[in-house]
C-alpha positions, 0 to 999 in steps of 0.5 A: 298907230291907226286913227279911230274913226268917229261916227261924224267922220264916217258920215262926212265920208259917206256924204262926200261919196254921195256928192261924187255920185251925184256929180257923175250921174245927176240925171240918173239920180233925179229919175230914181227920186221921181219914181220913188214918190210919184206925183199925183195928178190931182191935188189932195183937198181936205174938207173941213169936218163941218162941211163933211157933216153937212154933206152927209146930213143932206144924203140922209135927208135925200135917202128919207125922200126929202121929208122936212122936220128931221134936220137935227136928227140928220145932223146928229146922225151925220156927226156921229158917222163922220166923227166915228170914222175919223176916230177909227182912222186915228186909232188904225 
């Protein structure tokens, strides 16, 4: 009577088969992996939210002609824009 193969047996057999393939063509396997996830030339830089708000507030200040007295308005406007953008990105 034939033995019934379990899921663990099948996974073990598949792993062994993959190991054999790697032994036969290790260079080919490495080339395939590198094409799946290309490396970025520049590292990803995460900017803290406070810095993003500061940069946007300064842009608003410059757009108004660098007139003083609207620091709080610029900051609050920038905060709404940045946090709104992040909220939209999170829901997408």
